[in-house]
Phi, psi and omega in degrees: 000132181291142178289144179283149175296152182254128170262132171250123183248138177234133189275173175281162178297132179089357183244150173266147180305330181298336178298337182264016187304322183295314178294315183294327179296328177287321177294329180293345177293336181239343185226157165281135184237128171237151183217145173273125194285320189204091182294147172089358184253007180258117184298342178290342183235079182298149180277109181245175182297140181067011167066028181296323177296319178294324177298317177296320179301313181294314180298318179293325178296318178297313183300324182273345186254338185234140180266009180203169180302143185249162166273106183275121178235132179215145178254130175056242175313312182299328178291315179295317179296322178297316177299312183296322177293319178292327177295319182276323187226067184299339181295343181277350190233146168265329177191166177224153174225121178261127178258106177048060180289130180277074187282143162254115188216143180080210185301332182296339180296331177295320178296319179295317179300316181293322178299323176288313184297321181273001176060039175251006183298332180292345178277347177297137191304316185295329179285312183294321180292322180300317184291339181264359187297141174292140185233355188227136178221163183287333179198175182295325180297317177295320179297316180297316178299322179298311183289333177297335182274350183269127183307323181301332186252350190285354174260002182297144166303135183306322179293323180292322177294318178296321178291327176300317178289316184299313184266340185265004176232157175232151180284134175229174185302326184262004179146236177231146182228147176303135180275339178270110184301122183293334176291323175293317178302314180296320179297321177298315179299316186285347178253017178312134184301131173253007186250014184297328180292337180284347179277089193268331180288153180286151179301141185277000178226158176298145182211164180213158174234130173247126183236145176285139180305324183259016181278150175292349179273352184281070183213189188292331180300315180291321179297321178295318178297314181298319179295317181302322186252016177054045181265134175291133185247127181227156180236148173251120185300133174072358185281145172267193177302331183260031186301330178298337180261349175269320183228068185297324182290313178296324178296316180299318179297315181293323177299314181294323176296320181291321175302316180296322178295319180294325178296325177291327177294323179296331185272352183263000000 
């Protein structure tokens, strides 16, 4: 019996891989799936500017977990890291799929660089809000009710929200606490790569980008990036930036369709 292809999945910033269990369980019907559980929390891979430490963490995880090249799939942070790892170490991948990567590309990278250089990056909303996020609840039920009231989460598939709480919290003496350190999450945001435009050579493996129709990433910046690296571009109808957690079943179907399309490109 032929061995099944291996998918390596990398999550978004602030999320545990377990939150994607519904989507990954569908992919497991056809593929072997491995996932990095919680990026940024291993002291061996410090979070530095432009995420080079995180790129090494992801690449080393693939190298130690898979005995052959993988189909690299990543959402948001995980998508960018998967691309950067494939750019540096293409031998680890057969193909990659980025799910709504929050890229800074083209002229906007100068603004990001200046925000870091002038030390005003902490004033950016996503950084300041992350550091103020509530992290402790008396139990999982209270945590779930809390997140249901937050606009960012109210479109989640109910199973994905429960998995977000189940895998994204740990028990402590006073109740449950987020397992993804919000200070680490904020640090990841403030060190977002400003050098993506400098990666000029084309990616060494076939790749694709799937973007949500209603995502803030569905614009010319992403199209320019995809064209530069010969990436196949696909959209998921009605999805926001968090579409893998809003529509896990539709996302899994589209991912598998995209894998098949990329496989035909490899054969041509």
